[in-house]
BAMAR-322672 format. One line per 2 residues: number of its first residue (from 1); their letters; for each residue x, y, z of C-alpha. Coordinates in Angstrom, 1 decimal. Layout:
! residues N
NUM> A> X,Y,Z | ... $
! end
This chain:
! residues 353
1> MA> 9.6,-12.0,59.9 | 13.4,-12.2,60.2 $
3> LL> 13.7,-13.8,56.7 | 12.1,-10.6,55.2 $
5> ME> 14.4,-8.2,57.1 | 16.8,-6.1,55.0 $
7> KG> 20.4,-6.9,55.1 | 22.1,-5.1,58.0 $
9> AE> 18.9,-4.2,59.7 | 18.5,-4.7,63.4 $
11> PQ> 15.6,-6.9,64.7 | 12.8,-4.7,66.1 $
13> TE> 10.5,-7.2,67.7 | 10.8,-10.2,70.0 $
15> RE> 9.5,-12.3,67.1 | 12.3,-11.1,64.8 $
17> LA> 14.8,-11.9,67.5 | 13.4,-15.3,68.0 $
19> DL> 13.4,-16.0,64.3 | 17.1,-14.9,64.0 $
21> DA> 18.0,-17.2,66.9 | 16.2,-20.1,65.2 $
23> IS> 17.9,-19.4,61.9 | 21.3,-19.3,63.6 $
25> AL> 20.6,-22.5,65.4 | 19.6,-24.2,62.1 $
27> KE> 22.8,-23.0,60.5 | 24.9,-24.1,63.4 $
29> SA> 23.3,-27.5,63.4 | 23.8,-27.8,59.6 $
31> AI> 27.4,-26.8,59.9 | 28.0,-29.4,62.6 $
33> EL> 26.3,-32.1,60.6 | 28.3,-31.2,57.5 $
35> KE> 31.5,-31.3,59.5 | 30.7,-34.8,60.8 $
37> EG> 29.7,-35.9,57.3 | 33.0,-34.6,56.0 $
39> NK> 34.9,-36.6,58.6 | 33.0,-39.7,57.6 $
41> YV> 34.0,-39.2,53.9 | 37.7,-38.8,54.9 $
43> KM> 37.6,-42.2,56.7 | 36.0,-43.8,53.6 $
45> GK> 39.2,-43.2,51.6 | 40.6,-41.3,48.6 $
47> KH> 37.5,-41.8,46.3 | 35.5,-39.7,48.8 $
49> YQ> 38.0,-36.9,49.5 | 36.4,-34.4,47.2 $
51> QA> 33.0,-35.0,48.9 | 34.7,-34.4,52.2 $
53> IN> 36.1,-31.1,50.9 | 32.6,-30.1,49.7 $
55> CY> 31.2,-30.8,53.1 | 33.8,-28.8,54.9 $
57> TR> 33.3,-25.9,52.5 | 29.6,-25.9,52.9 $
59> AI> 30.0,-25.9,56.7 | 32.4,-23.0,56.5 $
61> NQ> 30.0,-21.1,54.4 | 27.3,-21.4,57.0 $
63> KA> 29.3,-18.9,59.1 | 27.5,-20.2,62.1 $
65> LS> 30.3,-21.6,64.3 | 32.7,-20.0,66.7 $
67> DT> 36.2,-19.1,65.5 | 37.7,-22.1,67.2 $
69> ET> 35.2,-24.5,65.5 | 35.6,-22.8,62.1 $
71> AI> 39.4,-23.1,62.5 | 38.9,-26.9,62.8 $
73> LF> 36.9,-26.9,59.6 | 39.7,-25.0,57.7 $
75> SN> 42.3,-27.4,59.3 | 40.3,-30.4,58.3 $
77> RA> 40.0,-29.2,54.7 | 43.7,-28.5,54.7 $
79> HV> 44.3,-32.1,55.8 | 42.3,-33.5,52.8 $
81> NL> 44.0,-31.1,50.4 | 47.3,-32.4,51.7 $
83> LL> 46.2,-36.0,51.0 | 45.2,-34.9,47.5 $
85> GN> 48.5,-33.1,46.9 | 46.8,-29.7,46.7 $
87> YG> 49.6,-28.1,48.7 | 48.8,-24.5,47.9 $
89> RA> 45.2,-24.9,49.0 | 46.3,-26.8,52.1 $
91> LS> 48.7,-24.0,53.1 | 46.0,-21.4,52.5 $
93> DS> 43.4,-23.3,54.7 | 46.0,-23.9,57.4 $
95> EE> 46.8,-20.2,57.6 | 43.1,-19.3,57.8 $
97> AI> 42.8,-21.8,60.7 | 45.8,-20.3,62.5 $
99> KL> 44.3,-16.8,62.2 | 41.0,-18.0,63.7 $
101> SP> 42.7,-20.2,66.4 | 46.4,-19.4,67.1 $
103> TN> 46.6,-22.5,69.3 | 45.4,-25.0,66.8 $
105> VK> 48.4,-27.4,66.7 | 47.1,-29.4,63.8 $
107> AF> 46.8,-26.2,61.7 | 50.5,-25.4,62.4 $
109> YR> 51.5,-29.0,61.5 | 49.6,-28.9,58.3 $
111> AA> 50.9,-25.4,57.4 | 54.4,-26.6,57.9 $
113> KA> 53.9,-29.8,56.0 | 52.3,-28.0,53.0 $
115> SL> 55.1,-25.4,53.0 | 57.7,-28.2,53.0 $
117> SL> 55.9,-29.9,50.1 | 56.0,-26.6,48.2 $
119> NK> 59.7,-26.3,49.0 | 59.1,-23.2,51.1 $
121> LV> 61.6,-24.2,53.7 | 61.8,-20.9,55.6 $
123> EA> 58.0,-20.9,56.1 | 57.9,-24.6,57.0 $
125> KA> 60.5,-23.9,59.7 | 58.6,-20.9,61.0 $
127> FS> 55.3,-22.8,61.3 | 56.9,-25.9,62.9 $
129> EK> 58.7,-23.7,65.5 | 55.6,-21.6,66.3 $
131> GL> 53.6,-24.8,66.8 | 56.3,-26.2,69.1 $
133> NQ> 56.4,-23.0,71.1 | 52.8,-23.7,72.1 $
135> HP> 53.0,-27.5,72.1 | 56.6,-28.5,72.9 $
137> DN> 55.8,-32.1,73.4 | 54.0,-32.7,70.1 $
139> EE> 55.9,-35.6,68.5 | 54.6,-35.1,65.0 $
141> LK> 55.7,-31.5,65.0 | 59.1,-32.4,66.4 $
143> KL> 59.6,-35.0,63.7 | 58.5,-32.6,61.0 $
145> KK> 60.8,-29.9,62.2 | 63.7,-32.3,62.2 $
147> QV> 62.9,-33.1,58.6 | 62.7,-29.4,57.7 $
149> DS> 66.0,-28.6,59.4 | 67.6,-31.5,57.5 $
151> QI> 66.4,-30.2,54.1 | 67.5,-26.6,55.0 $
153> SE> 71.0,-28.0,55.9 | 71.2,-29.9,52.6 $
155> LQ> 70.1,-26.8,50.7 | 72.7,-24.7,52.4 $
157> QR> 75.4,-27.3,51.6 | 74.3,-27.4,47.9 $
159> EA> 74.3,-23.6,47.7 | 77.8,-23.5,49.3 $
161> QV> 79.0,-26.1,46.7 | 77.5,-24.1,43.9 $
163> SK> 79.1,-20.9,45.1 | 82.5,-22.5,45.5 $
165> AL> 82.4,-24.1,42.1 | 81.3,-20.9,40.5 $
167> KT> 84.1,-18.9,42.2 | 86.7,-21.5,41.2 $
169> AK> 85.6,-21.3,37.6 | 85.6,-17.5,37.6 $
171> DI> 89.1,-17.5,39.2 | 90.4,-19.9,36.5 $
173> VS> 88.9,-17.7,33.7 | 90.5,-14.6,35.2 $
175> AI> 93.8,-16.4,35.2 | 93.3,-17.4,31.6 $
177> ED> 92.4,-13.8,30.7 | 95.5,-12.4,32.5 $
179> RG> 97.7,-14.8,30.6 | 96.2,-13.9,27.2 $
181> IK> 95.3,-17.6,26.5 | 92.7,-18.4,24.0 $
183> IG> 90.2,-21.2,24.6 | 88.1,-22.9,21.9 $
185> KT> 85.6,-25.7,21.7 | 86.4,-28.8,23.6 $
187> TF> 87.6,-31.8,21.6 | 88.8,-35.3,22.4 $
189> QE> 86.5,-35.3,25.5 | 86.0,-39.1,24.9 $
191> LT> 89.8,-39.4,25.8 | 89.9,-36.9,28.6 $
193> GL> 86.5,-36.9,30.2 | 85.7,-33.7,32.2 $
195> KK> 89.3,-32.9,33.2 | 89.9,-29.2,33.4 $
197> PI> 92.6,-26.8,34.5 | 93.2,-26.1,38.2 $
199> LD> 94.4,-22.9,39.8 | 96.6,-23.6,42.8 $
201> KD> 97.1,-21.4,46.0 | 100.1,-19.7,44.3 $
203> HM> 97.9,-18.7,41.4 | 99.6,-21.2,39.1 $
205> LH> 97.6,-23.0,36.4 | 97.8,-26.7,36.2 $
207> WP> 96.6,-28.2,32.9 | 95.5,-31.6,31.9 $
209> VL> 97.5,-32.3,28.7 | 96.7,-34.8,25.9 $
211> LL> 99.5,-36.2,23.8 | 98.3,-37.8,20.5 $
213> YA> 100.6,-40.0,18.4 | 99.4,-38.9,15.1 $
215> EV> 100.7,-41.9,13.1 | 98.7,-44.5,15.0 $
217> MS> 96.2,-42.2,16.8 | 97.0,-43.6,20.3 $
219> SD> 97.3,-41.3,23.2 | 98.9,-40.5,26.6 $
221> FI> 97.2,-38.2,29.1 | 99.0,-36.1,31.7 $
223> ED> 96.5,-35.1,34.4 | 98.6,-32.3,36.0 $
225> FC> 101.0,-30.3,33.9 | 102.1,-27.1,35.7 $
227> ET> 102.3,-24.1,33.4 | 105.9,-23.4,34.5 $
229> DI> 107.1,-26.9,33.6 | 109.0,-27.6,30.3 $
231> AE> 106.8,-29.2,27.6 | 108.5,-32.6,27.6 $
233> PL> 106.7,-35.8,26.6 | 106.6,-39.1,28.5 $
235> PW> 108.7,-42.3,27.9 | 107.7,-43.9,24.6 $
237> DK> 107.0,-47.0,22.6 | 108.5,-50.5,22.8 $
239> EN> 109.9,-50.4,19.3 | 112.0,-47.4,20.1 $
241> AY> 110.7,-45.5,17.1 | 109.7,-42.8,19.5 $
243> TR> 112.9,-42.3,21.4 | 113.6,-39.0,23.0 $
245> DA> 116.0,-37.8,20.3 | 113.6,-38.9,17.5 $
247> IE> 110.4,-37.3,18.5 | 109.0,-33.8,18.0 $
249> LY> 105.9,-32.2,19.5 | 103.4,-30.1,17.4 $
251> YE> 100.2,-28.3,18.0 | 97.6,-27.5,15.5 $
253> AG> 97.6,-23.9,14.5 | 94.4,-22.2,15.5 $
255> SG> 91.5,-22.4,13.2 | 88.2,-21.7,14.9 $
257> VC> 86.2,-19.5,17.2 | 87.4,-18.5,20.7 $
259> LS> 84.8,-19.1,23.3 | 83.2,-16.3,25.2 $
261> KK> 83.8,-15.9,28.9 | 80.4,-17.3,29.6 $
263> EI> 81.0,-20.3,27.5 | 84.3,-21.0,29.2 $
265> IS> 82.8,-20.8,32.6 | 80.0,-23.1,31.5 $
267> NL> 82.5,-25.7,30.4 | 84.4,-25.4,33.6 $
269> LQ> 81.2,-26.0,35.6 | 80.4,-29.3,33.9 $
271> GT> 80.4,-32.1,36.4 | 80.2,-29.7,39.4 $
273> AA> 77.3,-28.8,41.7 | 76.9,-25.6,39.6 $
275> SH> 76.5,-27.4,36.2 | 72.9,-26.2,36.1 $
277> IE> 73.7,-22.5,36.4 | 73.0,-20.4,33.3 $
279> TF> 73.9,-16.9,34.4 | 77.2,-16.0,36.2 $
281> GD> 77.1,-12.3,36.9 | 77.0,-8.9,35.1 $
283> DD> 79.9,-9.8,32.8 | 78.8,-13.3,31.8 $
285> TD> 78.5,-12.4,28.2 | 81.9,-10.7,27.8 $
287> AV> 84.4,-12.3,25.5 | 87.8,-13.3,26.9 $
289> KS> 90.0,-10.2,27.1 | 92.1,-9.3,24.1 $
291> SP> 91.1,-12.5,22.4 | 90.0,-12.2,18.7 $
293> KV> 86.8,-13.9,17.8 | 88.5,-16.1,15.2 $
295> IS> 92.0,-17.4,14.9 | 93.0,-18.8,11.6 $
297> SV> 96.2,-19.9,9.9 | 94.6,-20.4,6.5 $
299> GN> 96.0,-18.2,3.7 | 99.0,-17.0,5.6 $
301> NR> 101.5,-19.4,4.1 | 102.2,-21.0,7.5 $
303> SK> 102.0,-24.7,8.2 | 98.9,-26.0,9.9 $
305> WV> 101.2,-27.9,12.3 | 103.5,-25.7,14.5 $
307> KV> 106.5,-27.3,16.1 | 106.8,-26.9,19.9 $
309> NE> 110.0,-25.4,21.2 | 110.5,-27.9,24.1 $
311> RK> 112.8,-25.5,26.0 | 109.8,-23.3,26.5 $
313> TL> 107.4,-23.6,29.5 | 103.9,-24.9,28.9 $
315> HA> 102.6,-21.4,29.6 | 104.9,-19.9,26.9 $
317> VI> 103.7,-22.4,24.3 | 99.9,-22.2,24.9 $
319> KE> 99.9,-18.4,24.8 | 101.2,-18.4,21.2 $
321> PN> 99.0,-16.1,19.1 | 97.9,-19.0,16.8 $
323> FV> 97.2,-21.5,19.6 | 93.5,-21.9,20.4 $
325> IP> 93.3,-24.5,23.1 | 90.6,-27.1,22.4 $
327> GI> 89.4,-27.2,26.0 | 92.7,-28.5,27.2 $
329> PV> 96.2,-28.4,25.6 | 96.6,-31.1,22.9 $
331> FF> 100.0,-31.9,21.4 | 100.8,-34.2,18.5 $
333> VV> 103.8,-36.5,18.9 | 105.7,-37.4,15.7 $
335> SK> 108.8,-39.5,15.1 | 111.4,-38.1,12.7 $
337> RS> 112.4,-41.7,11.9 | 109.0,-42.7,10.8 $
339> SF> 107.9,-42.7,7.1 | 104.8,-40.9,8.3 $
341> YK> 106.9,-37.8,9.3 | 107.2,-36.4,5.8 $
343> DF> 103.4,-36.6,5.2 | 102.7,-35.0,8.5 $
345> KS> 105.2,-32.1,7.9 | 103.9,-31.5,4.4 $
347> GK> 100.3,-31.1,5.6 | 99.0,-34.2,3.9 $
349> WS> 97.7,-35.7,7.1 | 94.7,-34.4,9.0 $
351> LP> 92.7,-35.6,11.9 | 90.2,-38.3,11.1 $
353> S> 86.7,-36.9,11.0 $
! end
């Protein structure tokens, strides 16, 4: 009997041949029935999807159908896996179907759709294009390819934006390094938002500058202060206590840690398309050139507040050895005519905590 034959053995008698034919017919019939049963379960809705998958799997395991028919089973199972969100399994089944039947348009569609759901855009594009090469009028494939092309275009635009933002940040950091400027932790961001320096086409730095009126803790904000401009303040208060001849500008002598190159780049990328980037290249852990780790005026008998020579350019002021820029340059405006002036100069006043 054929059932008692050893695996791999050839049938020797007509009876054994007839038995094998009968077994093959039974398996083929069972596979077809399982396929039809699986199709019924799909139509019955989501609660029956797993039963449909089981039917298709059992039909495949019969190994009784032609490559074309078996490809349909794989494609059908891929369809149900797509409906269940099992995109990896759907892609694997679709690929098996394509191997068995390279003209199965549904397999190409499902492979493309599963790839798209897995964010494998290159693969999704390839599957949709191969399917359309064989079936150029298939509307579903054309619609899916359009969706894939749109997502690829969006991804390329995002990548271009990320690349541009990262290059801009690195260029600014290089300019800061070249000028020997020290950058510390950002402060007063509630007043300035995410404003940051800009490097123009002539390689000039333009800084946002915050002016704080220490006595009353009000502020003015200059969005674009070119580094070659003289550090002059704006027109002042209505009471004329802060007239031009009465006011002086100060900066707080550095007391803090200079940020690393990586930290500065990270700050510059805030609010950009590259804000999620965590690594920036081989040198992303380097500290800013020639910048000591800590700048402090404590214990050197120098005042915490350093008067700005207003005849100097902004660049000349912010590159002072004891000036650690708190994200962007911050200057304190004080009136010599105010009673507050003596307290400020003597170091009795400090920033509110």
